[in-house]
Biopython code that builds the backbone (N, CA, C, O; Angstrom):
import numpy as np
from Bio.PDB.StructureBuilder import StructureBuilder

atoms = [
    (1, "MET", "N", (-3.319, -15.516, -21.261)),
    (1, "MET", "CA", (-2.211, -14.903, -20.548)),
    (1, "MET", "C", (-0.968, -15.764, -20.707)),
    (1, "MET", "O", (-1.013, -16.986, -20.565)),
    (2, "ASN", "N", (0.146, -15.096, -21.006)),
    (2, "ASN", "CA", (1.412, -15.779, -21.215)),
    (2, "ASN", "C", (2.447, -15.148, -20.291)),
    (2, "ASN", "O", (3.188, -14.261, -20.714)),
    (3, "PRO", "N", (2.513, -15.593, -19.030)),
    (3, "PRO", "CA", (3.430, -14.931, -18.104)),
    (3, "PRO", "C", (4.885, -15.181, -18.473)),
    (3, "PRO", "O", (5.275, -16.275, -18.880)),
    (4, "GLY", "N", (5.658, -14.138, -18.315)),
    (4, "GLY", "CA", (7.096, -14.206, -18.517)),
    (4, "GLY", "C", (7.774, -13.482, -17.375)),
    (4, "GLY", "O", (7.115, -12.986, -16.460)),
    (5, "LYS", "N", (9.096, -13.424, -17.431)),
    (5, "LYS", "CA", (9.833, -12.837, -16.323)),
    (5, "LYS", "C", (11.008, -12.034, -16.852)),
    (5, "LYS", "O", (11.746, -12.492, -17.724)),
    (6, "ILE", "N", (11.172, -10.837, -16.319)),
    (6, "ILE", "CA", (12.371, -10.034, -16.538)),
    (6, "ILE", "C", (13.202, -10.150, -15.271)),
    (6, "ILE", "O", (12.689, -9.956, -14.169)),
    (7, "SER", "N", (14.480, -10.464, -15.424)),
    (7, "SER", "CA", (15.388, -10.564, -14.276)),
    (7, "SER", "C", (16.495, -9.524, -14.405)),
    (7, "SER", "O", (17.102, -9.369, -15.465)),
    (8, "ILE", "N", (16.740, -8.829, -13.329)),
    (8, "ILE", "CA", (17.890, -7.933, -13.205)),
    (8, "ILE", "C", (18.712, -8.528, -12.074)),
    (8, "ILE", "O", (18.268, -8.545, -10.926)),
    (9, "VAL", "N", (19.900, -9.014, -12.385)),
    (9, "VAL", "CA", (20.664, -9.820, -11.441)),
    (9, "VAL", "C", (21.884, -9.068, -10.922)),
    (9, "VAL", "O", (22.723, -8.592, -11.687)),
    (10, "ASP", "N", (21.952, -8.977, -9.595)),
    (10, "ASP", "CA", (23.093, -8.393, -8.887)),
    (10, "ASP", "C", (23.401, -6.955, -9.322)),
    (10, "ASP", "O", (24.547, -6.619, -9.619)),
    (11, "LEU", "N", (22.383, -6.132, -9.355)),
    (11, "LEU", "CA", (22.563, -4.704, -9.634)),
    (11, "LEU", "C", (23.230, -4.056, -8.425)),
    (11, "LEU", "O", (22.716, -4.144, -7.310)),
    (12, "GLU", "N", (24.355, -3.416, -8.641)),
    (12, "GLU", "CA", (25.098, -2.795, -7.549)),
    (12, "GLU", "C", (24.494, -1.432, -7.213)),
    (12, "GLU", "O", (24.411, -0.539, -8.056)),
    (13, "VAL", "N", (24.074, -1.302, -5.951)),
    (13, "VAL", "CA", (23.535, -0.035, -5.451)),
    (13, "VAL", "C", (24.215, 0.277, -4.124)),
    (13, "VAL", "O", (24.877, -0.578, -3.536)),
    (14, "PHE", "N", (24.045, 1.505, -3.664)),
    (14, "PHE", "CA", (24.616, 1.921, -2.389)),
    (14, "PHE", "C", (23.522, 2.545, -1.547)),
    (14, "PHE", "O", (22.861, 3.495, -1.969)),
    (15, "CYS", "N", (23.334, 1.999, -0.342)),
    (15, "CYS", "CA", (22.279, 2.462, 0.560)),
    (15, "CYS", "C", (22.803, 2.511, 1.983)),
    (15, "CYS", "O", (23.722, 1.784, 2.360)),
    (16, "ARG", "N", (22.194, 3.380, 2.751)),
    (16, "ARG", "CA", (22.473, 3.423, 4.187)),
    (16, "ARG", "C", (21.519, 2.445, 4.859)),
    (16, "ARG", "O", (20.319, 2.701, 4.963)),
    (17, "VAL", "N", (22.065, 1.327, 5.311)),
    (17, "VAL", "CA", (21.232, 0.298, 5.920)),
    (17, "VAL", "C", (22.013, -0.406, 7.022)),
    (17, "VAL", "O", (23.181, -0.753, 6.849)),
    (18, "GLY", "N", (21.352, -0.611, 8.154)),
    (18, "GLY", "CA", (21.968, -1.307, 9.278)),
    (18, "GLY", "C", (21.311, -0.892, 10.579)),
    (18, "GLY", "O", (20.808, 0.225, 10.697)),
    (19, "VAL", "N", (21.314, -1.778, 11.548)),
    (19, "VAL", "CA", (20.680, -1.490, 12.835)),
    (19, "VAL", "C", (21.468, -0.443, 13.616)),
    (19, "VAL", "O", (20.868, 0.523, 14.088)),
    (20, "PRO", "N", (22.792, -0.588, 13.776)),
    (20, "PRO", "CA", (23.527, 0.441, 14.522)),
    (20, "PRO", "C", (23.663, 1.744, 13.705)),
    (20, "PRO", "O", (23.813, 1.706, 12.484)),
    (21, "ASP", "N", (23.610, 2.858, 14.380)),
    (21, "ASP", "CA", (23.774, 4.160, 13.718)),
    (21, "ASP", "C", (25.079, 4.218, 12.930)),
    (21, "ASP", "O", (25.118, 4.762, 11.826)),
    (22, "ALA", "N", (26.144, 3.659, 13.496)),
    (22, "ALA", "CA", (27.456, 3.697, 12.836)),
    (22, "ALA", "C", (27.422, 2.972, 11.493)),
    (22, "ALA", "O", (28.099, 3.377, 10.548)),
    (23, "GLU", "N", (26.638, 1.907, 11.411)),
    (23, "GLU", "CA", (26.551, 1.156, 10.155)),
    (23, "GLU", "C", (25.806, 1.949, 9.081)),
    (23, "GLU", "O", (26.074, 1.797, 7.889)),
    (24, "ARG", "N", (24.881, 2.785, 9.507)),
    (24, "ARG", "CA", (24.118, 3.614, 8.566)),
    (24, "ARG", "C", (24.815, 4.940, 8.260)),
    (24, "ARG", "O", (24.305, 5.729, 7.464)),
    (25, "ALA", "N", (25.957, 5.197, 8.869)),
    (25, "ALA", "CA", (26.648, 6.481, 8.693)),
    (25, "ALA", "C", (27.090, 6.706, 7.247)),
    (25, "ALA", "O", (27.150, 7.847, 6.787)),
    (26, "HIS", "N", (27.393, 5.643, 6.542)),
    (26, "HIS", "CA", (27.856, 5.748, 5.156)),
    (26, "HIS", "C", (27.114, 4.724, 4.302)),
    (26, "HIS", "O", (26.810, 3.626, 4.768)),
    (27, "PRO", "N", (26.825, 5.080, 3.060)),
    (27, "PRO", "CA", (26.181, 4.105, 2.164)),
    (27, "PRO", "C", (27.088, 2.887, 1.978)),
    (27, "PRO", "O", (28.305, 3.018, 1.851)),
    (28, "GLN", "N", (26.487, 1.723, 1.964)),
    (28, "GLN", "CA", (27.260, 0.504, 1.733)),
    (28, "GLN", "C", (26.773, -0.202, 0.475)),
    (28, "GLN", "O", (25.627, -0.059, 0.049)),
    (29, "ARG", "N", (27.679, -0.957, -0.091)),
    (29, "ARG", "CA", (27.405, -1.680, -1.328)),
    (29, "ARG", "C", (26.435, -2.826, -1.054)),
    (29, "ARG", "O", (26.625, -3.625, -0.138)),
    (30, "LEU", "N", (25.391, -2.878, -1.878)),
    (30, "LEU", "CA", (24.422, -3.964, -1.848)),
    (30, "LEU", "C", (24.252, -4.465, -3.276)),
    (30, "LEU", "O", (24.508, -3.727, -4.227)),
    (31, "LEU", "N", (23.828, -5.696, -3.430)),
    (31, "LEU", "CA", (23.465, -6.217, -4.740)),
    (31, "LEU", "C", (21.979, -6.560, -4.713)),
    (31, "LEU", "O", (21.500, -7.232, -3.800)),
    (32, "LEU", "N", (21.266, -6.090, -5.721)),
    (32, "LEU", "CA", (19.838, -6.357, -5.840)),
    (32, "LEU", "C", (19.585, -7.299, -7.002)),
    (32, "LEU", "O", (20.138, -7.125, -8.087)),
    (33, "THR", "N", (18.752, -8.291, -6.770)),
    (33, "THR", "CA", (18.253, -9.126, -7.852)),
    (33, "THR", "C", (16.743, -8.961, -7.873)),
    (33, "THR", "O", (16.059, -9.214, -6.882)),
    (34, "ILE", "N", (16.242, -8.535, -9.013)),
    (34, "ILE", "CA", (14.835, -8.219, -9.187)),
    (34, "ILE", "C", (14.257, -9.149, -10.239)),
    (34, "ILE", "O", (14.862, -9.349, -11.292)),
    (35, "GLU", "N", (13.089, -9.719, -9.964)),
    (35, "GLU", "CA", (12.347, -10.480, -10.963)),
    (35, "GLU", "C", (10.956, -9.877, -11.083)),
    (35, "GLU", "O", (10.230, -9.758, -10.096)),
    (36, "LEU", "N", (10.597, -9.501, -12.294)),
    (36, "LEU", "CA", (9.303, -8.891, -12.581)),
    (36, "LEU", "C", (8.534, -9.841, -13.491)),
    (36, "LEU", "O", (8.988, -10.147, -14.593)),
    (37, "THR", "N", (7.381, -10.305, -13.042)),
    (37, "THR", "CA", (6.561, -11.221, -13.825)),
    (37, "THR", "C", (5.437, -10.435, -14.479)),
    (37, "THR", "O", (4.771, -9.624, -13.834)),
    (38, "SER", "N", (5.234, -10.686, -15.768)),
    (38, "SER", "CA", (4.186, -9.991, -16.504)),
    (38, "SER", "C", (3.847, -10.787, -17.754)),
    (38, "SER", "O", (4.541, -11.740, -18.106)),
    (39, "ASP", "N", (2.786, -10.389, -18.410)),
    (39, "ASP", "CA", (2.395, -10.988, -19.685)),
    (39, "ASP", "C", (3.108, -10.231, -20.802)),
    (39, "ASP", "O", (2.814, -9.062, -21.049)),
    (40, "PHE", "N", (4.030, -10.889, -21.465)),
    (40, "PHE", "CA", (4.821, -10.243, -22.506)),
    (40, "PHE", "C", (4.354, -10.592, -23.914)),
    (40, "PHE", "O", (5.068, -10.332, -24.882)),
    (41, "SER", "N", (3.172, -11.173, -24.041)),
    (41, "SER", "CA", (2.710, -11.597, -25.362)),
    (41, "SER", "C", (2.521, -10.406, -26.303)),
    (41, "SER", "O", (2.833, -10.523, -27.489)),
    (42, "ALA", "N", (2.024, -9.271, -25.822)),
    (42, "ALA", "CA", (1.857, -8.090, -26.685)),
    (42, "ALA", "C", (3.210, -7.578, -27.159)),
    (42, "ALA", "O", (3.364, -7.208, -28.323)),
    (43, "ALA", "N", (4.183, -7.555, -26.264)),
    (43, "ALA", "CA", (5.525, -7.091, -26.639)),
    (43, "ALA", "C", (6.170, -8.044, -27.646)),
    (43, "ALA", "O", (6.874, -7.607, -28.556)),
    (44, "ALA", "N", (5.928, -9.334, -27.482)),
    (44, "ALA", "CA", (6.489, -10.312, -28.415)),
    (44, "ALA", "C", (5.925, -10.124, -29.820)),
    (44, "ALA", "O", (6.613, -10.376, -30.809)),
    (45, "LYS", "N", (4.669, -9.680, -29.905)),
    (45, "LYS", "CA", (4.055, -9.433, -31.213)),
    (45, "LYS", "C", (4.462, -8.085, -31.791)),
    (45, "LYS", "O", (4.760, -7.976, -32.981)),
    (46, "SER", "N", (4.471, -7.063, -30.947)),
    (46, "SER", "CA", (4.669, -5.695, -31.450)),
    (46, "SER", "C", (6.134, -5.287, -31.572)),
    (46, "SER", "O", (6.471, -4.420, -32.378)),
    (47, "ASP", "N", (7.002, -5.904, -30.782)),
    (47, "ASP", "CA", (8.412, -5.500, -30.702)),
    (47, "ASP", "C", (8.524, -4.048, -30.241)),
    (47, "ASP", "O", (9.440, -3.330, -30.643)),
    (48, "SER", "N", (7.582, -3.622, -29.391)),
    (48, "SER", "CA", (7.546, -2.233, -28.907)),
    (48, "SER", "C", (7.773, -2.194, -27.397)),
    (48, "SER", "O", (7.173, -2.962, -26.644)),
    (49, "ILE", "N", (8.640, -1.295, -26.976)),
    (49, "ILE", "CA", (8.944, -1.166, -25.550)),
    (49, "ILE", "C", (7.735, -0.701, -24.743)),
    (49, "ILE", "O", (7.678, -0.905, -23.530)),
    (50, "THR", "N", (6.772, -0.079, -25.414)),
    (50, "THR", "CA", (5.574, 0.373, -24.701)),
    (50, "THR", "C", (4.691, -0.794, -24.266)),
    (50, "THR", "O", (3.789, -0.611, -23.449)),
    (51, "ASP", "N", (4.940, -1.995, -24.802)),
    (51, "ASP", "CA", (4.143, -3.170, -24.451)),
    (51, "ASP", "C", (4.835, -4.074, -23.431)),
    (51, "ASP", "O", (4.425, -5.216, -23.226)),
    (52, "THR", "N", (5.878, -3.560, -22.799)),
    (52, "THR", "CA", (6.612, -4.362, -21.819)),
    (52, "THR", "C", (7.019, -3.483, -20.647)),
    (52, "THR", "O", (6.647, -2.312, -20.578)),
    (53, "ILE", "N", (7.779, -4.054, -19.735)),
    (53, "ILE", "CA", (8.351, -3.305, -18.621)),
    (53, "ILE", "C", (9.739, -2.853, -19.063)),
    (53, "ILE", "O", (10.571, -3.676, -19.447)),
    (54, "ASN", "N", (9.983, -1.573, -19.009)),
    (54, "ASN", "CA", (11.255, -1.011, -19.442)),
    (54, "ASN", "C", (12.302, -1.275, -18.355)),
    (54, "ASN", "O", (12.373, -0.545, -17.366)),
    (55, "TYR", "N", (13.102, -2.309, -18.541)),
    (55, "TYR", "CA", (14.060, -2.674, -17.496)),
    (55, "TYR", "C", (15.150, -1.630, -17.317)),
    (55, "TYR", "O", (15.741, -1.546, -16.241)),
    (56, "PHE", "N", (15.436, -0.826, -18.349)),
    (56, "PHE", "CA", (16.394, 0.266, -18.179)),
    (56, "PHE", "C", (15.838, 1.284, -17.190)),
    (56, "PHE", "O", (16.562, 1.755, -16.313)),
    (57, "ALA", "N", (14.563, 1.624, -17.324)),
    (57, "ALA", "CA", (13.924, 2.568, -16.389)),
    (57, "ALA", "C", (13.901, 1.989, -14.975)),
    (57, "ALA", "O", (14.104, 2.715, -14.002)),
    (58, "VAL", "N", (13.655, 0.687, -14.861)),
    (58, "VAL", "CA", (13.671, 0.043, -13.546)),
    (58, "VAL", "C", (15.048, 0.184, -12.911)),
    (58, "VAL", "O", (15.156, 0.567, -11.746)),
    (59, "THR", "N", (16.100, -0.121, -13.665)),
    (59, "THR", "CA", (17.452, -0.052, -13.098)),
    (59, "THR", "C", (17.829, 1.373, -12.720)),
    (59, "THR", "O", (18.464, 1.589, -11.687)),
    (60, "GLN", "N", (17.446, 2.352, -13.542)),
    (60, "GLN", "CA", (17.751, 3.741, -13.218)),
    (60, "GLN", "C", (17.069, 4.158, -11.915)),
    (60, "GLN", "O", (17.665, 4.866, -11.102)),
    (61, "GLN", "N", (15.838, 3.728, -11.716)),
    (61, "GLN", "CA", (15.123, 4.043, -10.484)),
    (61, "GLN", "C", (15.798, 3.371, -9.284)),
    (61, "GLN", "O", (15.944, 3.984, -8.227)),
    (62, "LEU", "N", (16.204, 2.124, -9.449)),
    (62, "LEU", "CA", (16.849, 1.406, -8.355)),
    (62, "LEU", "C", (18.202, 2.004, -7.988)),
    (62, "LEU", "O", (18.566, 2.033, -6.813)),
    (63, "LEU", "N", (18.943, 2.478, -8.972)),
    (63, "LEU", "CA", (20.249, 3.074, -8.691)),
    (63, "LEU", "C", (20.127, 4.333, -7.834)),
    (63, "LEU", "O", (21.057, 4.683, -7.108)),
    (64, "LYS", "N", (18.986, 5.013, -7.917)),
    (64, "LYS", "CA", (18.754, 6.235, -7.135)),
    (64, "LYS", "C", (17.905, 6.003, -5.896)),
    (64, "LYS", "O", (17.683, 6.931, -5.118)),
    (65, "PHE", "N", (17.428, 4.782, -5.700)),
    (65, "PHE", "CA", (16.429, 4.491, -4.669)),
    (65, "PHE", "C", (16.889, 4.873, -3.261)),
    (65, "PHE", "O", (16.081, 5.343, -2.460)),
    (66, "GLY", "N", (18.155, 4.682, -2.951)),
    (66, "GLY", "CA", (18.651, 4.945, -1.600)),
    (66, "GLY", "C", (19.043, 6.374, -1.320)),
    (66, "GLY", "O", (19.388, 6.707, -0.185)),
    (67, "THR", "N", (19.000, 7.225, -2.320)),
    (67, "THR", "CA", (19.434, 8.612, -2.148)),
    (67, "THR", "C", (18.565, 9.328, -1.120)),
    (67, "THR", "O", (17.347, 9.420, -1.269)),
    (68, "GLY", "N", (19.220, 9.833, -0.072)),
    (68, "GLY", "CA", (18.514, 10.604, 0.948)),
    (68, "GLY", "C", (17.649, 9.785, 1.883)),
    (68, "GLY", "O", (16.829, 10.340, 2.614)),
    (69, "ARG", "N", (17.820, 8.470, 1.871)),
    (69, "ARG", "CA", (17.002, 7.586, 2.713)),
    (69, "ARG", "C", (17.899, 6.629, 3.478)),
    (69, "ARG", "O", (19.070, 6.451, 3.143)),
    (70, "GLU", "N", (17.335, 6.017, 4.508)),
    (70, "GLU", "CA", (18.060, 4.974, 5.230)),
    (70, "GLU", "C", (17.078, 3.972, 5.823)),
    (70, "GLU", "O", (15.907, 4.278, 6.048)),
    (71, "TRP", "N", (17.582, 2.771, 6.069)),
    (71, "TRP", "CA", (16.805, 1.685, 6.632)),
    (71, "TRP", "C", (17.627, 0.990, 7.698)),
    (71, "TRP", "O", (18.854, 0.939, 7.610)),
    (72, "LYS", "N", (16.960, 0.459, 8.696)),
    (72, "LYS", "CA", (17.651, -0.377, 9.682)),
    (72, "LYS", "C", (17.756, -1.815, 9.169)),
    (72, "LYS", "O", (18.775, -2.474, 9.373)),
    (73, "LEU", "N", (16.712, -2.296, 8.510)),
    (73, "LEU", "CA", (16.665, -3.699, 8.094)),
    (73, "LEU", "C", (16.621, -3.839, 6.578)),
    (73, "LEU", "O", (15.952, -3.062, 5.897)),
    (74, "ILE", "N", (17.340, -4.838, 6.047)),
    (74, "ILE", "CA", (17.255, -5.102, 4.614)),
    (74, "ILE", "C", (15.884, -5.671, 4.260)),
    (74, "ILE", "O", (15.466, -5.598, 3.105)),
    (75, "GLU", "N", (15.176, -6.237, 5.243)),
    (75, "GLU", "CA", (13.809, -6.699, 4.995)),
    (75, "GLU", "C", (12.902, -5.525, 4.613)),
    (75, "GLU", "O", (12.091, -5.636, 3.694)),
    (76, "LYS", "N", (13.040, -4.413, 5.314)),
    (76, "LYS", "CA", (12.238, -3.209, 5.032)),
    (76, "LYS", "C", (12.656, -2.606, 3.698)),
    (76, "LYS", "O", (11.798, -2.180, 2.924)),
    (77, "LEU", "N", (13.940, -2.562, 3.415)),
    (77, "LEU", "CA", (14.428, -2.057, 2.135)),
    (77, "LEU", "C", (13.848, -2.890, 0.989)),
    (77, "LEU", "O", (13.359, -2.331, 0.007)),
    (78, "ALA", "N", (13.898, -4.208, 1.106)),
    (78, "ALA", "CA", (13.365, -5.089, 0.049)),
    (78, "ALA", "C", (11.866, -4.859, -0.144)),
    (78, "ALA", "O", (11.388, -4.798, -1.277)),
    (79, "ALA", "N", (11.129, -4.730, 0.952)),
    (79, "ALA", "CA", (9.686, -4.500, 0.862)),
    (79, "ALA", "C", (9.383, -3.150, 0.219)),
    (79, "ALA", "O", (8.459, -3.044, -0.587)),
    (80, "ASP", "N", (10.150, -2.122, 0.565)),
    (80, "ASP", "CA", (9.946, -0.793, -0.032)),
    (80, "ASP", "C", (10.222, -0.816, -1.530)),
    (80, "ASP", "O", (9.487, -0.207, -2.308)),
    (81, "ILE", "N", (11.277, -1.516, -1.936)),
    (81, "ILE", "CA", (11.588, -1.640, -3.366)),
    (81, "ILE", "C", (10.460, -2.370, -4.084)),
    (81, "ILE", "O", (10.007, -1.933, -5.141)),
    (82, "ALA", "N", (10.004, -3.487, -3.508)),
    (82, "ALA", "CA", (8.930, -4.270, -4.135)),
    (82, "ALA", "C", (7.669, -3.421, -4.294)),
    (82, "ALA", "O", (7.051, -3.431, -5.358)),
    (83, "ASP", "N", (7.283, -2.690, -3.254)),
    (83, "ASP", "CA", (6.085, -1.852, -3.316)),
    (83, "ASP", "C", (6.208, -0.780, -4.397)),
    (83, "ASP", "O", (5.256, -0.522, -5.133)),
    (84, "THR", "N", (7.373, -0.164, -4.488)),
    (84, "THR", "CA", (7.597, 0.882, -5.487)),
    (84, "THR", "C", (7.537, 0.315, -6.904)),
    (84, "THR", "O", (6.926, 0.920, -7.784)),
    (85, "LEU", "N", (8.160, -0.829, -7.130)),
    (85, "LEU", "CA", (8.146, -1.426, -8.469)),
    (85, "LEU", "C", (6.737, -1.855, -8.868)),
    (85, "LEU", "O", (6.347, -1.698, -10.025)),
    (86, "LEU", "N", (5.976, -2.392, -7.928)),
    (86, "LEU", "CA", (4.586, -2.763, -8.217)),
    (86, "LEU", "C", (3.766, -1.536, -8.612)),
    (86, "LEU", "O", (2.977, -1.578, -9.556)),
    (87, "LYS", "N", (3.964, -0.447, -7.876)),
    (87, "LYS", "CA", (3.200, 0.776, -8.136)),
    (87, "LYS", "C", (3.618, 1.427, -9.452)),
    (87, "LYS", "O", (2.764, 1.840, -10.236)),
    (88, "ASP", "N", (4.923, 1.521, -9.701)),
    (88, "ASP", "CA", (5.415, 2.303, -10.836)),
    (88, "ASP", "C", (5.462, 1.534, -12.155)),
    (88, "ASP", "O", (5.317, 2.140, -13.217)),
    (89, "PHE", "N", (5.659, 0.219, -12.115)),
    (89, "PHE", "CA", (5.846, -0.544, -13.350)),
    (89, "PHE", "C", (4.760, -1.592, -13.591)),
    (89, "PHE", "O", (4.719, -2.199, -14.662)),
    (90, "LYS", "N", (3.891, -1.810, -12.624)),
    (90, "LYS", "CA", (2.701, -2.660, -12.761)),
    (90, "LYS", "C", (2.970, -4.104, -13.211)),
    (90, "LYS", "O", (2.232, -4.619, -14.051)),
    (91, "PRO", "N", (4.011, -4.776, -12.677)),
    (91, "PRO", "CA", (4.145, -6.198, -12.990)),
    (91, "PRO", "C", (3.051, -6.983, -12.274)),
    (91, "PRO", "O", (2.421, -6.473, -11.347)),
    (92, "GLN", "N", (2.830, -8.210, -12.699)),
    (92, "GLN", "CA", (1.882, -9.076, -11.985)),
    (92, "GLN", "C", (2.419, -9.439, -10.607)),
    (92, "GLN", "O", (1.669, -9.512, -9.633)),
    (93, "SER", "N", (3.718, -9.662, -10.540)),
    (93, "SER", "CA", (4.378, -9.941, -9.265)),
    (93, "SER", "C", (5.825, -9.477, -9.355)),
    (93, "SER", "O", (6.370, -9.270, -10.439)),
    (94, "VAL", "N", (6.422, -9.324, -8.193)),
    (94, "VAL", "CA", (7.815, -8.902, -8.130)),
    (94, "VAL", "C", (8.521, -9.686, -7.029)),
    (94, "VAL", "O", (7.939, -9.989, -5.988)),
    (95, "SER", "N", (9.769, -10.004, -7.280)),
    (95, "SER", "CA", (10.637, -10.619, -6.278)),
    (95, "SER", "C", (11.857, -9.721, -6.144)),
    (95, "SER", "O", (12.446, -9.308, -7.143)),
    (96, "VAL", "N", (12.233, -9.423, -4.907)),
    (96, "VAL", "CA", (13.386, -8.576, -4.634)),
    (96, "VAL", "C", (14.300, -9.311, -3.674)),
    (96, "VAL", "O", (13.883, -9.706, -2.585)),
    (97, "GLU", "N", (15.544, -9.494, -4.080)),
    (97, "GLU", "CA", (16.565, -10.048, -3.188)),
    (97, "GLU", "C", (17.605, -8.968, -2.942)),
    (97, "GLU", "O", (18.103, -8.343, -3.879)),
    (98, "VAL", "N", (17.928, -8.756, -1.677)),
    (98, "VAL", "CA", (18.955, -7.791, -1.279)),
    (98, "VAL", "C", (20.099, -8.574, -0.662)),
    (98, "VAL", "O", (19.909, -9.310, 0.305)),
    (99, "LYS", "N", (21.297, -8.411, -1.230)),
    (99, "LYS", "CA", (22.497, -9.053, -0.696)),
    (99, "LYS", "C", (23.336, -7.978, 0.004)),
    (99, "LYS", "O", (23.612, -6.912, -0.546)),
    (100, "LYS", "N", (23.728, -8.302, 1.236)),
    (100, "LYS", "CA", (24.503, -7.377, 2.064)),
    (100, "LYS", "C", (25.799, -8.073, 2.477)),
    (100, "LYS", "O", (25.805, -9.273, 2.749)),
    (101, "PHE", "N", (26.880, -7.324, 2.523)),
    (101, "PHE", "CA", (28.210, -7.896, 2.764)),
    (101, "PHE", "C", (28.744, -7.406, 4.102)),
    (101, "PHE", "O", (29.705, -6.639, 4.155)),
    (102, "ILE", "N", (28.114, -7.854, 5.180)),
    (102, "ILE", "CA", (28.414, -7.317, 6.500)),
    (102, "ILE", "C", (29.107, -8.323, 7.418)),
    (102, "ILE", "O", (29.788, -7.925, 8.363)),
    (103, "ILE", "N", (28.943, -9.608, 7.154)),
    (103, "ILE", "CA", (29.554, -10.632, 8.013)),
    (103, "ILE", "C", (30.787, -11.171, 7.307)),
    (103, "ILE", "O", (30.669, -11.825, 6.270)),
    (104, "PRO", "N", (31.978, -10.904, 7.859)),
    (104, "PRO", "CA", (33.216, -11.279, 7.178)),
    (104, "PRO", "C", (33.335, -12.773, 6.863)),
    (104, "PRO", "O", (33.948, -13.141, 5.861)),
    (105, "GLN", "N", (32.767, -13.621, 7.688)),
    (105, "GLN", "CA", (32.897, -15.060, 7.495)),
    (105, "GLN", "C", (31.920, -15.611, 6.452)),
    (105, "GLN", "O", (32.001, -16.785, 6.092)),
    (106, "ALA", "N", (31.006, -14.779, 5.969)),
    (106, "ALA", "CA", (30.024, -15.220, 4.971)),
    (106, "ALA", "C", (30.212, -14.418, 3.687)),
    (106, "ALA", "O", (30.584, -13.245, 3.730)),
    (107, "ARG", "N", (29.958, -15.045, 2.559)),
    (107, "ARG", "CA", (30.060, -14.327, 1.285)),
    (107, "ARG", "C", (29.072, -13.167, 1.260)),
    (107, "ARG", "O", (29.420, -12.067, 0.831)),
    (108, "TYR", "N", (27.841, -13.403, 1.716)),
    (108, "TYR", "CA", (26.852, -12.356, 1.884)),
    (108, "TYR", "C", (25.709, -12.873, 2.737)),
    (108, "TYR", "O", (25.584, -14.073, 2.979)),
    (109, "VAL", "N", (24.875, -11.943, 3.188)),
    (109, "VAL", "CA", (23.605, -12.245, 3.834)),
    (109, "VAL", "C", (22.542, -11.672, 2.908)),
    (109, "VAL", "O", (22.708, -10.575, 2.374)),
    (110, "SER", "N", (21.446, -12.412, 2.715)),
    (110, "SER", "CA", (20.420, -11.892, 1.813)),
    (110, "SER", "C", (19.029, -12.100, 2.373)),
    (110, "SER", "O", (18.782, -12.972, 3.206)),
    (111, "VAL", "N", (18.136, -11.269, 1.884)),
    (111, "VAL", "CA", (16.711, -11.352, 2.166)),
    (111, "VAL", "C", (16.011, -11.314, 0.837)),
    (111, "VAL", "O", (16.392, -10.547, -0.047)),
    (112, "GLN", "N", (14.978, -12.142, 0.681)),
    (112, "GLN", "CA", (14.192, -12.137, -0.551)),
    (112, "GLN", "C", (12.720, -12.000, -0.198)),
    (112, "GLN", "O", (12.206, -12.709, 0.667)),
    (113, "ILE", "N", (12.047, -11.075, -0.885)),
    (113, "ILE", "CA", (10.628, -10.823, -0.675)),
    (113, "ILE", "C", (9.910, -10.942, -2.011)),
    (113, "ILE", "O", (10.389, -10.449, -3.033)),
    (114, "LYS", "N", (8.761, -11.597, -1.993)),
    (114, "LYS", "CA", (7.933, -11.714, -3.191)),
    (114, "LYS", "C", (6.575, -11.102, -2.906)),
    (114, "LYS", "O", (5.971, -11.367, -1.867)),
    (115, "LYS", "N", (6.101, -10.290, -3.824)),
    (115, "LYS", "CA", (4.770, -9.665, -3.684)),
    (115, "LYS", "C", (4.042, -9.764, -4.999)),
    (115, "LYS", "O", (2.906, -9.305, -5.113)),
]
sb = StructureBuilder()
sb.init_structure("model")
sb.init_model(0)
sb.init_chain("A")
sb.init_seg("    ")
for serial, (resi, resn, name, xyz) in enumerate(atoms, 1):
    if name == "N":
        sb.init_residue(resn, " ", resi, " ")
    sb.init_atom(name, np.array(xyz, "f"), 0.0, 1.0, " ", f" {name:<3s}", serial, name[0])
structure = sb.get_structure()
């Protein structure tokens, strides 16, 4: 086994997330950083996308992930994303960081979950 990692860094998405109803009234900008760990040795030999995780497909799914949904906590959003990526793309492990821009005095607040 030769574990490797695919990283998608600061993907801009829009989701309804926040504890107060008013905060969830409109989608807000979030940045997602995703790390998918898998064995890429077959892909390195074959040069075939079928032997790896298609990061374009991952990003397309993430860009639509918040459509018609809402969360109170970014912890729950991160866990839901991690569970979906594990189920749909079968990495060995996944790390999801969600950056939220809600506190004016801070550059961002983030939560990171690894599964």
